[in-house]
Every structure is written in structure tokens, then in C-alpha cells.
VEXBA-312731 format. One record per residue (C-alpha): y, x, z; residue in three letters. Coordinates in steps of 0.25 Angstrom, whole numbers, plus 5000, padded with zeros to 4 digits. Example, Ala and Ser with C-alpha at 12.3 -4.5 7.8 and 13.67 -1.06 7.14 Angstrom:
2
R     Y     X     Z  rest
R  4982  5049  5031   ala
R  4996  5055  5029   ser
***
This chain:
765
R     Y     X     Z  rest
R  4978  4841  4353   met
R  4984  4840  4340   thr
R  5000  4837  4342   asp
R  5002  4824  4339   pro
R  5015  4828  4330   lys
R  5005  4835  4320   ser
R  5001  4822  4314   leu
R  5009  4817  4303   leu
R  5019  4806  4307   ala
R  5019  4805  4321   leu
R  5035  4809  4320   glu
R  5042  4801  4310   thr
R  5050  4809  4300   ser
R  5054  4804  4288   pro
R  5064  4812  4279   pro
R  5078  4808  4277   cys
R  5082  4807  4264   phe
R  5094  4798  4260   ser
R  5091  4787  4251   ala
R  5100  4793  4240   glu
R  5090  4805  4241   ala
R  5079  4796  4239   ala
R  5084  4788  4227   ala
R  5087  4802  4221   ala
R  5071  4806  4223   phe
R  5067  4793  4217   ala
R  5076  4795  4205   arg
R  5074  4810  4202   asp
R  5058  4811  4207   ile
R  5053  4797  4203   phe
R  5063  4792  4193   gly
R  5065  4779  4199   ile
R  5081  4776  4201   asp
R  5086  4767  4213   gly
R  5089  4767  4226   pro
R  5083  4770  4238   ala
R  5080  4760  4251   lys
R  5074  4768  4263   pro
R  5061  4762  4269   leu
R  5053  4766  4282   tyr
R  5044  4778  4283   gly
R  5038  4784  4294   glu
R  5038  4797  4288   arg
R  5043  4797  4273   asp
R  5056  4794  4271   gln
R  5054  4780  4260   asn
R  5063  4774  4249   phe
R  5062  4762  4239   arg
R  5069  4766  4227   ile
R  5073  4754  4218   thr
R  5075  4756  4203   pro
R  5084  4746  4195   ala
R  5070  4743  4189   gln
R  5058  4741  4196   gly
R  5052  4742  4209   pro
R  5054  4757  4211   gly
R  5047  4765  4223   ile
R  5047  4769  4236   ile
R  5051  4785  4238   leu
R  5044  4791  4250   lys
R  5051  4805  4255   ile
R  5040  4811  4263   leu
R  5042  4818  4276   ser
R  5040  4833  4275   pro
R  5028  4833  4284   thr
R  5021  4824  4273   glu
R  5010  4832  4267   leu
R  5008  4833  4252   glu
R  4994  4831  4253   ser
R  4997  4816  4261   ala
R  5006  4812  4248   val
R  4996  4817  4238   asp
R  4985  4809  4246   phe
R  4993  4797  4245   gln
R  4996  4798  4230   thr
R  4982  4800  4226   ile
R  4977  4787  4237   val
R  4988  4778  4230   leu
R  4983  4783  4217   asp
R  4968  4780  4220   his
R  4972  4767  4228   ile
R  4980  4762  4213   gln
R  4966  4767  4207   ala
R  4957  4760  4216   met
R  4964  4747  4217   asp
R  4976  4746  4208   pro
R  4980  4731  4215   ser
R  4983  4737  4228   leu
R  4997  4737  4233   pro
R  4999  4752  4236   val
R  5010  4761  4232   pro
R  5009  4766  4219   arg
R  5012  4782  4220   val
R  5026  4784  4210   arg
R  5026  4799  4204   arg
R  5038  4807  4202   thr
R  5043  4808  4188   leu
R  5035  4823  4187   ala
R  5022  4813  4190   gly
R  5020  4820  4204   asp
R  5017  4811  4216   ala
R  5029  4816  4225   tyr
R  5039  4826  4225   ala
R  5048  4833  4235   phe
R  5062  4833  4239   val
R  5070  4841  4249   lys
R  5079  4836  4261   asp
R  5091  4843  4265   ala
R  5084  4852  4274   ala
R  5076  4857  4261   asp
R  5064  4851  4266   thr
R  5055  4845  4256   pro
R  5050  4831  4257   his
R  5041  4824  4248   met
R  5046  4812  4239   val
R  5036  4802  4234   arg
R  5038  4787  4228   ala
R  5027  4776  4229   leu
R  5029  4764  4219   asp
R  5036  4750  4227   phe
R  5027  4739  4231   gln
R  5036  4727  4232   pro
R  5033  4718  4245   gly
R  5037  4714  4258   arg
R  5035  4724  4270   val
R  5024  4718  4279   met
R  5033  4723  4291   asp
R  5041  4710  4292   asp
R  5029  4701  4287   val
R  5021  4690  4297   glu
R  5008  4692  4291   pro
R  5000  4681  4289   pro
R  4983  4682  4289   pro
R  4983  4681  4274   ala
R  4993  4694  4273   leu
R  4984  4701  4283   leu
R  4971  4699  4276   arg
R  4978  4705  4264   asp
R  4985  4715  4272   val
R  4968  4718  4276   gly
R  4963  4715  4261   ala
R  4972  4725  4255   gln
R  4971  4736  4265   leu
R  4957  4735  4262   ala
R  4958  4737  4248   arg
R  4967  4748  4251   leu
R  4956  4756  4259   asp
R  4946  4751  4249   arg
R  4955  4760  4237   ala
R  4956  4771  4249   leu
R  4942  4773  4252   ala
R  4939  4784  4241   asn
R  4952  4792  4240   val
R  4952  4806  4247   phe
R  4962  4817  4247   his
R  4965  4827  4259   pro
R  4978  4820  4262   gly
R  4970  4808  4270   met
R  4968  4819  4281   gly
R  4983  4818  4286   gln
R  4985  4818  4301   lys
R  4994  4806  4305   ile
R  4999  4798  4315   val
R  4994  4787  4313   trp
R  4980  4790  4311   asp
R  4972  4784  4321   leu
R  4963  4796  4325   arg
R  4977  4800  4327   ala
R  4976  4794  4341   ile
R  4969  4806  4347   glu
R  4982  4815  4345   ile
R  4992  4807  4349   leu
R  4985  4798  4361   arg
R  4994  4807  4371   pro
R  5008  4801  4364   ser
R  5001  4787  4370   ala
R  5009  4792  4384   ala
R  5021  4789  4379   leu
R  5020  4773  4377   ile
R  5027  4765  4385   glu
R  5025  4757  4394   pro
R  5013  4760  4401   ala
R  5004  4749  4397   gln
R  5006  4751  4384   asp
R  5003  4764  4385   arg
R  4990  4762  4392   ala
R  4986  4753  4383   leu
R  4988  4762  4371   val
R  4982  4773  4377   glu
R  4968  4765  4380   ala
R  4969  4761  4365   val
R  4970  4776  4360   leu
R  4959  4780  4370   glu
R  4951  4769  4364   arg
R  4953  4773  4351   phe
R  4951  4787  4354   leu
R  4937  4784  4361   ala
R  4934  4775  4349   phe
R  4938  4786  4338   arg
R  4925  4792  4337   pro
R  4919  4779  4331   his
R  4928  4781  4319   leu
R  4921  4792  4313   asp
R  4909  4782  4309   arg
R  4920  4773  4301   leu
R  4923  4772  4287   arg
R  4934  4783  4283   his
R  4944  4783  4272   gln
R  4959  4785  4268   pro
R  4966  4774  4274   val
R  4981  4769  4273   his
R  4983  4769  4287   asn
R  4996  4763  4287   asp
R  4996  4751  4284   leu
R  5005  4742  4291   his
R  5017  4731  4289   pro
R  5025  4741  4285   gly
R  5016  4747  4275   asn
R  5013  4734  4268   met
R  5020  4725  4257   leu
R  5017  4711  4257   val
R  5021  4698  4248   asp
R  5034  4689  4248   ala
R  5024  4679  4255   asp
R  5018  4689  4264   ala
R  5004  4687  4260   thr
R  4999  4697  4253   arg
R  5001  4713  4254   leu
R  5008  4720  4243   thr
R  5010  4733  4246   gly
R  5004  4745  4255   met
R  5014  4756  4258   leu
R  5014  4770  4264   asp
R  5003  4777  4262   phe
R  5006  4790  4270   gly
R  4997  4789  4282   asp
R  4982  4789  4274   met
R  4971  4794  4281   ile
R  4957  4795  4279   his
R  4953  4788  4292   ala
R  4943  4776  4296   pro
R  4946  4764  4288   leu
R  4948  4754  4300   ile
R  4961  4763  4301   phe
R  4968  4757  4289   asp
R  4964  4743  4295   ile
R  4968  4746  4309   ala
R  4982  4750  4304   val
R  4987  4737  4297   thr
R  4979  4727  4307   ala
R  4987  4734  4319   ala
R  5000  4734  4313   glu
R  5000  4721  4303   thr
R  5004  4711  4313   val
R  5014  4700  4316   gly
R  5019  4688  4325   thr
R  5010  4676  4322   ser
R  4995  4684  4326   leu
R  4989  4693  4335   asp
R  4987  4706  4332   pro
R  4971  4706  4330   ile
R  4974  4693  4322   ala
R  4984  4702  4310   tyr
R  4974  4712  4312   ala
R  4961  4703  4310   thr
R  4966  4698  4296   glu
R  4969  4712  4292   ile
R  4955  4716  4295   val
R  4949  4703  4288   ala
R  4957  4706  4276   gly
R  4952  4719  4276   tyr
R  4939  4717  4278   asp
R  4938  4706  4267   ala
R  4939  4718  4256   val
R  4935  4730  4262   asn
R  4924  4726  4274   pro
R  4925  4733  4287   leu
R  4912  4740  4293   gln
R  4907  4733  4306   pro
R  4911  4745  4314   glu
R  4926  4745  4308   glu
R  4929  4731  4315   phe
R  4927  4737  4329   gly
R  4935  4751  4324   ala
R  4946  4743  4319   leu
R  4949  4736  4332   phe
R  4951  4751  4337   glu
R  4959  4756  4328   ala
R  4969  4744  4327   ile
R  4971  4745  4342   ile
R  4973  4761  4341   ala
R  4983  4759  4329   arg
R  4991  4752  4338   his
R  4990  4761  4349   ala
R  4992  4773  4340   leu
R  5005  4767  4335   ala
R  5009  4766  4350   ala
R  5008  4781  4353   thr
R  5015  4785  4340   ile
R  5026  4776  4344   met
R  5025  4781  4359   ala
R  5028  4795  4353   trp
R  5038  4793  4344   arg
R  5047  4787  4354   lys
R  5047  4799  4361   gln
R  5047  4809  4348   asn
R  5051  4801  4335   asp
R  5061  4788  4340   pro
R  5065  4784  4326   glu
R  5050  4784  4323   gly
R  5045  4776  4336   ala
R  5055  4766  4329   glu
R  5049  4763  4318   lys
R  5035  4761  4326   leu
R  5041  4749  4335   ala
R  5036  4739  4326   ala
R  5022  4744  4327   leu
R  5022  4747  4341   ala
R  5027  4733  4344   gly
R  5013  4727  4341   ile
R  5004  4738  4345   gly
R  5002  4735  4360   ile
R  5001  4720  4360   ala
R  4991  4722  4347   ala
R  4982  4732  4357   ile
R  4984  4722  4367   gln
R  4979  4712  4359   ala
R  4966  4718  4352   phe
R  4962  4725  4367   leu
R  4964  4710  4373   ala
R  4954  4704  4362   ala
R  4944  4716  4362   gly
R  4939  4723  4352   lys
R  4925  4713  4351   glu
R  4934  4701  4348   arg
R  4945  4708  4338   val
R  4933  4714  4331   val
R  4927  4700  4331   ala
R  4939  4695  4325   arg
R  4940  4705  4314   phe
R  4927  4705  4309   arg
R  4926  4688  4311   ala
R  4939  4688  4301   ala
R  4933  4697  4292   cys
R  4921  4688  4292   ala
R  4928  4675  4290   ser
R  4935  4668  4278   arg
R  4944  4656  4276   pro
R  4936  4645  4281   ser
R  4946  4634  4283   ala
R  4938  4619  4284   gly
R  4926  4627  4285   leu
R  4918  4615  4291   thr
R  4921  4605  4282   ala
R  4917  4614  4271   arg
R  4905  4617  4275   arg
R  4901  4604  4278   phe
R  4906  4602  4264   ala
R  4897  4610  4257   val
R  4886  4611  4268   leu
R  4886  4597  4272   gly
R  4888  4593  4287   lys
R  4872  4592  4290   gly
R  4873  4607  4293   leu
R  4877  4607  4306   glu
R  4886  4615  4311   leu
R  4884  4621  4327   ser
R  4893  4615  4337   tyr
R  4904  4605  4338   glu
R  4913  4616  4334   glu
R  4907  4624  4323   pro
R  4908  4638  4324   val
R  4914  4645  4312   his
R  4909  4660  4312   leu
R  4912  4673  4303   val
R  4907  4685  4310   tyr
R  4895  4688  4319   gly
R  4891  4701  4328   gln
R  4879  4702  4336   gly
R  4879  4690  4344   ala
R  4892  4686  4343   his
R  4899  4678  4331   leu
R  4913  4676  4327   phe
R  4923  4665  4322   ala
R  4934  4668  4311   pro
R  4944  4671  4322   asp
R  4935  4680  4330   gly
R  4929  4671  4339   thr
R  4917  4676  4346   asp
R  4906  4667  4347   tyr
R  4892  4673  4354   leu
R  4881  4669  4346   asp
R  4870  4664  4356   ala
R  4863  4656  4344   tyr
R  4859  4663  4332   asn
R  4847  4669  4331   asn
R  4847  4673  4317   val
R  4856  4685  4317   pro
R  4845  4690  4327   ser
R  4851  4705  4327   val
R  4865  4700  4329   gly
R  4875  4694  4319   his
R  4882  4704  4310   gly
R  4870  4715  4314   asn
R  4877  4725  4305   val
R  4864  4732  4302   arg
R  4857  4721  4297   val
R  4869  4718  4288   ala
R  4870  4731  4284   asp
R  4854  4731  4281   ala
R  4856  4719  4272   ile
R  4869  4724  4264   ser
R  4862  4737  4260   arg
R  4849  4730  4255   gln
R  4859  4720  4249   met
R  4865  4731  4241   his
R  4851  4738  4236   trp
R  4843  4727  4232   met
R  4838  4712  4237   cys
R  4825  4707  4228   thr
R  4812  4701  4233   asn
R  4800  4706  4241   thr
R  4793  4709  4226   arg
R  4796  4723  4227   tyr
R  4795  4733  4234   leu
R  4805  4736  4246   his
R  4806  4746  4258   glu
R  4814  4735  4268   thr
R  4806  4723  4267   val
R  4793  4732  4268   val
R  4799  4740  4281   ala
R  4804  4726  4285   tyr
R  4790  4720  4285   ala
R  4784  4732  4292   glu
R  4794  4733  4304   arg
R  4794  4717  4306   leu
R  4778  4716  4307   thr
R  4776  4728  4315   ala
R  4785  4719  4327   thr
R  4774  4708  4325   leu
R  4760  4708  4331   pro
R  4749  4716  4324   asp
R  4744  4706  4311   gly
R  4756  4701  4308   leu
R  4760  4711  4299   ser
R  4765  4703  4285   gln
R  4776  4698  4281   val
R  4782  4688  4271   leu
R  4797  4686  4269   phe
R  4804  4674  4267   val
R  4818  4670  4270   asn
R  4819  4662  4282   ser
R  4811  4659  4293   gly
R  4810  4642  4287   ser
R  4803  4651  4274   glu
R  4794  4659  4284   ala
R  4790  4646  4291   asn
R  4788  4639  4279   asp
R  4780  4651  4274   thr
R  4772  4651  4287   ala
R  4767  4638  4284   tyr
R  4762  4642  4269   arg
R  4754  4653  4274   ile
R  4749  4645  4286   ala
R  4745  4635  4276   lys
R  4739  4645  4265   ala
R  4730  4653  4276   val
R  4725  4643  4284   thr
R  4722  4632  4274   gly
R  4729  4621  4282   lys
R  4742  4615  4282   ser
R  4745  4609  4297   gly
R  4757  4616  4305   ala
R  4761  4615  4319   ile
R  4774  4617  4326   val
R  4781  4614  4338   ile
R  4789  4601  4338   ser
R  4804  4603  4336   gly
R  4801  4618  4329   ala
R  4809  4622  4319   tyr
R  4805  4631  4309   his
R  4813  4632  4296   gly
R  4820  4623  4285   ile
R  4811  4624  4273   thr
R  4803  4611  4271   glu
R  4790  4617  4278   ile
R  4797  4624  4289   ser
R  4807  4612  4291   ala
R  4793  4605  4292   ala
R  4790  4614  4302   leu
R  4801  4611  4310   ser
R  4801  4598  4318   pro
R  4814  4603  4324   tyr
R  4822  4589  4322   his
R  4810  4580  4325   gly
R  4802  4571  4317   pro
R  4813  4560  4315   gln
R  4820  4573  4307   ala
R  4808  4576  4300   gln
R  4794  4570  4302   pro
R  4783  4581  4304   leu
R  4775  4583  4291   glu
R  4760  4579  4292   pro
R  4757  4594  4292   tyr
R  4764  4598  4304   ile
R  4760  4596  4321   glu
R  4772  4598  4331   val
R  4767  4602  4345   leu
R  4774  4598  4357   glu
R  4785  4607  4362   val
R  4781  4617  4372   pro
R  4793  4614  4381   asp
R  4790  4617  4396   pro
R  4803  4614  4400   phe
R  4805  4598  4394   arg
R  4791  4597  4389   gly
R  4778  4590  4396   arg
R  4771  4604  4398   phe
R  4776  4617  4405   thr
R  4761  4623  4401   glu
R  4758  4628  4387   ala
R  4743  4621  4386   ala
R  4747  4606  4386   pro
R  4759  4610  4374   tyr
R  4749  4619  4367   ala
R  4738  4608  4368   ala
R  4749  4600  4358   asp
R  4743  4609  4348   ala
R  4729  4604  4347   asp
R  4735  4591  4343   arg
R  4742  4595  4333   ala
R  4732  4604  4328   ile
R  4722  4590  4327   ala
R  4732  4583  4321   ala
R  4734  4593  4309   leu
R  4719  4594  4308   gln
R  4717  4578  4307   ala
R  4727  4578  4295   lys
R  4718  4589  4289   gly
R  4729  4599  4289   leu
R  4724  4609  4299   gly
R  4732  4619  4307   val
R  4740  4630  4298   ala
R  4751  4634  4306   met
R  4757  4635  4320   leu
R  4771  4637  4320   leu
R  4779  4641  4333   val
R  4793  4646  4335   asp
R  4789  4654  4348   ser
R  4805  4653  4354   ala
R  4801  4637  4353   phe
R  4817  4637  4348   thr
R  4819  4624  4341   ala
R  4813  4618  4356   his
R  4825  4624  4362   gly
R  4818  4639  4365   ile
R  4807  4632  4373   thr
R  4799  4641  4382   ala
R  4786  4635  4378   ala
R  4775  4639  4389   pro
R  4768  4653  4389   ala
R  4755  4652  4381   gly
R  4759  4640  4372   tyr
R  4760  4646  4358   phe
R  4749  4654  4360   ala
R  4740  4641  4364   ala
R  4745  4633  4351   ile
R  4743  4644  4342   ala
R  4729  4647  4347   ala
R  4726  4632  4345   lys
R  4733  4634  4330   val
R  4725  4646  4326   arg
R  4711  4639  4333   glu
R  4715  4628  4323   ala
R  4716  4638  4309   gly
R  4731  4640  4309   gly
R  4741  4651  4309   leu
R  4751  4653  4320   val
R  4765  4656  4317   val
R  4776  4660  4325   gly
R  4791  4657  4321   asp
R  4798  4669  4326   glu
R  4811  4665  4319   val
R  4818  4663  4330   gln
R  4810  4668  4341   ser
R  4807  4682  4334   gly
R  4812  4696  4332   phe
R  4814  4698  4349   gly
R  4823  4687  4351   arg
R  4814  4683  4361   met
R  4816  4695  4368   gly
R  4803  4698  4376   glu
R  4797  4699  4362   ala
R  4801  4702  4347   phe
R  4793  4689  4343   trp
R  4794  4676  4350   gly
R  4778  4673  4348   phe
R  4774  4685  4356   ala
R  4780  4678  4369   arg
R  4770  4668  4367   his
R  4758  4678  4366   gly
R  4756  4672  4351   val
R  4754  4681  4338   val
R  4756  4672  4326   pro
R  4750  4673  4312   asp
R  4761  4672  4307   met
R  4778  4675  4311   val
R  4789  4667  4304   thr
R  4803  4675  4305   leu
R  4818  4670  4299   gly
R  4832  4675  4299   lys
R  4833  4682  4312   pro
R  4823  4693  4306   met
R  4835  4697  4298   ala
R  4847  4693  4307   asn
R  4850  4680  4298   gly
R  4847  4686  4283   his
R  4838  4677  4278   pro
R  4825  4681  4281   thr
R  4810  4677  4286   gly
R  4796  4680  4286   ala
R  4782  4677  4288   val
R  4775  4688  4296   val
R  4759  4687  4296   thr
R  4745  4692  4295   arg
R  4740  4698  4282   pro
R  4729  4690  4281   glu
R  4738  4678  4282   ile
R  4748  4682  4272   leu
R  4736  4688  4263   glu
R  4731  4673  4262   ile
R  4744  4666  4259   phe
R  4747  4676  4250   gln
R  4734  4675  4242   arg
R  4737  4660  4241   lys
R  4751  4660  4239   ile
R  4762  4668  4232   glu
R  4772  4667  4242   phe
R  4786  4675  4237   phe
R  4800  4672  4243   ser
R  4812  4680  4234   thr
R  4819  4683  4245   phe
R  4810  4684  4256   gly
R  4809  4698  4260   gly
R  4820  4703  4252   asn
R  4825  4716  4253   pro
R  4837  4712  4258   val
R  4832  4703  4270   ser
R  4823  4714  4274   ala
R  4834  4724  4276   ala
R  4840  4713  4285   ala
R  4828  4711  4292   ala
R  4824  4724  4295   leu
R  4838  4728  4300   ala
R  4835  4718  4310   thr
R  4824  4721  4315   leu
R  4830  4735  4317   asn
R  4839  4730  4324   val
R  4832  4721  4333   leu
R  4823  4732  4336   gln
R  4833  4744  4338   glu
R  4844  4735  4345   glu
R  4831  4730  4355   asp
R  4837  4716  4352   leu
R  4823  4711  4358   gln
R  4826  4716  4372   gly
R  4842  4713  4371   asn
R  4836  4698  4369   ala
R  4825  4700  4379   gln
R  4837  4705  4390   arg
R  4849  4697  4386   thr
R  4841  4684  4383   gly
R  4835  4685  4396   thr
R  4849  4688  4404   ala
R  4854  4675  4397   leu
R  4843  4665  4400   arg
R  4844  4671  4415   ala
R  4861  4668  4414   gly
R  4859  4654  4409   ile
R  4848  4650  4418   ala
R  4857  4656  4430   ser
R  4868  4644  4424   leu
R  4857  4633  4428   gln
R  4860  4631  4442   gly
R  4875  4628  4438   arg
R  4871  4620  4426   phe
R  4859  4613  4425   pro
R  4859  4609  4412   leu
R  4855  4621  4409   leu
R  4840  4616  4410   ala
R  4832  4627  4405   asp
R  4834  4640  4399   val
R  4823  4647  4393   arg
R  4820  4657  4380   gly
R  4817  4671  4378   ala
R  4825  4683  4373   gly
R  4837  4677  4365   leu
R  4831  4663  4365   met
R  4837  4655  4375   thr
R  4836  4640  4376   gly
R  4844  4632  4387   val
R  4840  4617  4390   glu
R  4851  4609  4393   ile
R  4849  4595  4402   phe
R  4859  4585  4406   glu
R  4856  4576  4416   ala
R  4841  4581  4417   gly
R  4839  4579  4400   gln
R  4840  4587  4389   pro
R  4855  4585  4383   ser
R  4857  4589  4369   arg
R  4871  4585  4370   ala
R  4874  4595  4382   leu
R  4867  4606  4374   ala
R  4877  4605  4362   lys
R  4889  4603  4372   arg
R  4884  4616  4377   ile
R  4882  4624  4363   ala
R  4896  4619  4359   asn
R  4904  4624  4372   ala
R  4896  4635  4372   met
R  4901  4637  4356   arg
R  4916  4634  4360   arg
R  4914  4646  4369   ala
R  4910  4655  4359   gln
R  4895  4655  4361   val
R  4885  4650  4351   leu
R  4871  4643  4356   ile
R  4865  4631  4350   gly
R  4855  4619  4355   thr
R  4842  4617  4352   glu
R  4828  4608  4358   gly
R  4822  4596  4353   pro
R  4834  4590  4360   gln
R  4844  4599  4359   gly
R  4848  4603  4371   asn
R  4842  4618  4372   val
R  4853  4628  4371   leu
R  4848  4637  4361   lys
R  4852  4652  4363   ile
R  4847  4661  4352   arg
R  4858  4673  4351   pro
R  4858  4686  4341   pro
R  4849  4695  4348   leu
R  4861  4706  4351   pro
R  4866  4695  4362   phe
R  4867  4704  4373   asn
R  4871  4704  4387   gly
R  4887  4701  4385   ala
R  4883  4691  4376   asp
R  4874  4683  4385   ala
R  4884  4685  4396   thr
R  4894  4677  4387   arg
R  4885  4666  4383   phe
R  4882  4665  4398   leu
R  4896  4665  4403   glu
R  4899  4654  4391   thr
R  4888  4644  4394   leu
R  4891  4644  4409   glu
R  4906  4641  4406   arg
R  4901  4629  4397   val
R  4892  4624  4406   leu
R  4904  4624  4416   ala
R  4911  4617  4407   gly
R  4903  4606  4402   leu
***
């Protein structure tokens, strides 16, 4: 193993020149005449030289072990930063009278030392400042600017081997045995081992030159402590993972008013606003921050035994390390990373509810009695600005999970290239249509792209009218199919009092075996005969039957077997087309089949799709048979400017790839089955759970009180779940059904959390 002493600066050994000698060097070498005031330096001897006029310089007399290549590196880097970002508050190199970046002087033993100078930077050393959040964010932002300026510089000196490189943990690990007391030693050793195990992951992260030492002792702030005015000491620069730079500052910039995670979070948020972190860097940053504290504790222990004077200089840093490690580990990596990411996504939001009402109106409903402010999502989890983790058991639109990197990257990449309409050839648009139709039954082979499920259902009705020559439409009472004028008319969601039915629409009785009049399909299906006859009597005929095969708006009703097939046959016999609205039930959500209609033994003439197909990116489509589309396009020149644009196609294709490659349909089947079984197991203790039904990750729970459906009790449960950080909705004609419809990555651990929370909520009612 490498000797730890081979690492630069494990043992502190600054030179010992007098202030008088330093003043003479400043005058004779740099032409600055003034008294010399000693300053702290770990391995350099530093002086401030103050002339009669001007701010003066910082004179640095280097240890004889310092390499010329390292000084050349610092000089080139500082000159490069000035060229890349002139306003960054970093030192400016002061040249010698001969025009060089440094010179040599000798001590009493005739040992040569490099001497160099930097222009003095005014400001207050941050060591004695209680940093407010605004300052912490500014520190993060200025560090991000620095890293951006450093990104494209190269010098061999960046390969120096120093003790403060986190990768030196491999060499220094045995020195942790010197740490006292024993409980601190065990904690630090565990973190060191954790980092060594994580070490291979670093190779996949962004690397570049980093300052690697921007702690409060190397930062200057203004008099009000609101802005960073100086970044000092570039002697520890190395080529390393970018996160090392953030980890140093996030770990060591603390005070007494916040917890260590809060200080780090503000710095990370400030940094990300200027130089966005990549998804994998957030988790790595957690590891690097606690490793930095563990490294400091290890170096401190070594110095106590081998370099007591150097150990004294680390006392302040060592004093915060153990408590910070404990705080980070107690919170857990997942929670800390969520706080980081939420803070990065959050922006000032004072009075957000009032501001929303002022510009959006009060008619746009907010979910829950206590509105939820969310800024970041990952998988089946959503996070508030303070990092509070909400389990999302409600949102079906982000089908492959919130913040899905593959979908986001596909959107970003295509938007960087081009976004235009579908009247040009584009590979991704065609490829997605091919992949999509391959998942559907034979015959459903042509795609008409639009922008939403509403547009898809609106278009399906136009197609049905054009193809059949008729205009009557049949839907299920209380169904929801969209917000355009036509799709809203096809959505008797709020009842005839809110929106009277158009004369061309007939509604069918809801096929509800739990609360309805019948338990079998035939008597419900007989209502289709009445509807068909009514439309024919009006002279309209039957153009279309439109059915959401999950019966979502009806409380995810478990329609009797054979019902959809029976009414589809009756409509076809009357000359109409059958449309399966798969906006909510499609793309694997129902578990046992990729498409909801397949569970009913029906192959529609048209299938309508919406935003879940692209994980929330506004996208929709109608898929139909070639002969149907041919008739429509012959009669009507249909065109949507944005429908099927390359960005939407890229998002949809990435979503389909994730669905299939990660077997999210299988996950929906397994997790949904376990979830419903868990809810059903609570029915014995809580009779208010009157019925549990659904398929895959689409579940409805009927809530009764005193033997009757209870909207009020369902709302109470939903709001109590929200207060317990689990999000669900309510649905059904009487609003008494709990709607549980999470993103498809919702897994076994999520289901367990859901069930435990539901049990606590029900027990507390």
C-alpha cells in the first residue's frame, strides 16, 4: 500500500520566514512596498502586504516540497478563469518585476522556496459568519460559475496527489484506527468503507478540474454577509469528479441556525441553478459529503499523533464532522437526495395559493383541503419544496414514473434537433407508429396523431360520422371522455343538471354489479337496444359506441363479464363503429392485458389514446383500420399542427420502450393484486370499506357509512391520507369511491407504505 506520507499535505510544514523578510520579498521581487501581516496557511506561509496606496497583495512563500508544475497549474488556471468569466471573484496573479509568475528565495538553511503573489481581495473571511440561506445559495452559484470556467482547462499539474482528494481514502483508511472515542471511530470507519464500496460509481460521473477546497476559510463575503466576494487558495486543485467540489463546500459551510442538511441543501440548490446537476450526481453527492467529513476526521486523528500543530488547525472542521455524518445517515440517503432535488426544482413561492387564484381563478379546483405544493417527482413519489416525500397513488399520466430520465432525455434531445409538423418525413414518428400498432390486434394498423385524449375522442366521433353517414353516439351514463366541445358532450360526467345531453347522444345504464339493479351482463346490455332505437327514431342512426374499458369515472366499476362485447355487437349490427377509450386503461395499466379492451374480449374499430402514452407530454392518437381511415381522409382533409410532432413521438417511443423493457405491465399485475388483497384484508376491521375492485394498478374502493355510499367520508379519508403523505383521489357518480391509480413503477415497498398508511388513517377516523 502507498505510504500516506507520500500524499501532499498530510503533514503540515509551512516555511518560517519572518514578517520583515516577507516585506523585503514583496518589495524587491514584486515592487510592492509595505508591512507584512502573517495569515493562516496549511502548507504555505502567507502574508498580506499593505502599501500606502492600493489594496496590496497576498504574498505566498511555498513549502520546499511544492512542485513547480503545481504552481504553473494554478497560474494557468487563474489566467484561464479571468478569460472565461472575468467577473468571478477569484485572485489575480501578480507578476514579478521580471514578468514571471513566481521567483525563488532561500531560507537560513539555503533551501529554495518558491514565492508568488496574488492581488489582495477585499472582504470578510466567511469563517466567522453565520451564513443565511441567501448567502449559501450565492456561494453555490459562484462555485457553479467557477466550475463552468474550469471545465475546459488542462494542465499536468491537475494530477497532483493530495491528502484532501476523496480518492485518497483508500490510502488513509488504516489511519482511522487512531480515532477516539470508539463510537466515533466505528462511525467514521463505516463511512470510509461505504465510500470505498461506492468508489467504482465515481468513474461514470463527470470529471474536470475542481477547486476542491472552497470552505469558509477560503471564502470572502461582503459586509452584510449576503454575497460572496472572494474565492481563495487554489492549491488543492485536482482533476476529479465534479461533485467533489460541491461536497467540500456543502459539507463545511455550516453555522448554528440550521441543521447540516439544510446548509448543504441551500448550496446544492444555488449550484444547480447555474450548473445543473445530472440525475446520478445527486446520490453521489450524498456519499461524497459524508465521506469528506470522514476523511477530515481521519486526517485529524493522524495529525494528533504525528503533527499536533497541524491538528490544531483542523479543530473547527473536526468539530462538525461527527454530528454531520450522524445527521445525514439518520435522515437517510433517499430523503436527503429528495431534499436536494426538491430545493433545486423549487423557486420562491410566497403566497402561492392567493397568486394562483388571482391569475387562474377559483373555479380551477385544488386537490385536498390543504393544497399540496410539489416541485419534483421520481417514480411513484412526489416531493414538496422541503423534501417531504408524498407517495403518489393517484396520477396515471406519468405512466412510467415522474421524472423518468429516458423520456426526459428523449424530449430534450429531439427538441435540440427539431420540432415540426407531420407533413415532413421523420424516422421517429414512423417508428413509433410501427411500434404502437404492433401492440394492437391485427387490423388496427394506422395512426392519426393528435395532442390529447380529448382530441382523440373528438376525432373518433368525426371519423365515425364520416364513415357511417350517421351521427348518433352512445356512451355510458356518467362517463368522462374529454374537454373539447364534442368530447365534453360525450362526457355526461356531472349529470344532466350540469350539462344537458345533446340530442345526438344516448346514455346507457352503468353496468354496476355492486350497487346497480343487476349482477349479470344481459339485462344491462339490453339497454343498448333502447338507445339504438331512440337514435334511429330521431333519424340520426348509430355512428359510434364510446367506452372507457376501465369504467374509471364510474368508480372503476367491475362490469359483468361479457357486457362490453354484448353492447359492441348490438352497435355493430346497427351499423355503428366501436371505439375503445384507452386513455386511462391502456398501456399495461390493467396488468393482465396491455390494452383494457382485451380484458372484455372486444377488438374495437378505433382506439383512442392520450397523455399517458408519452408520460405526460401532450400527445394523443386514434388507431384504426386502414379502410376506415381511408374513407375519412378521402372526405375530410384532417391535419393537426402539433399532432405527431417529432418531440411528442420521441417522448412516446421512449415511454413505450420503458414500459416494455422494464415489464411495467407485469409490475402492475403483481403489485396491484397484492395491493387489493391488502385493502380487502382490512375490511373485517373497517366495514366502511364496502367493496374493493379493479385490475392492475387501477383500484376502486367503495366507501359506505351507515349502509349508504358516503362522499363525505371518502373525502375525509383522501384528505387524511394526504396529511399522511399519500395521495389518492375520489371518484364515482356519488363521489364515494377511493380512486387509486399510481404511476406504473409503484412497487411492493410503495404498496406496503400505502397499506400501513391507510390502516393508520382508518383507525384514526
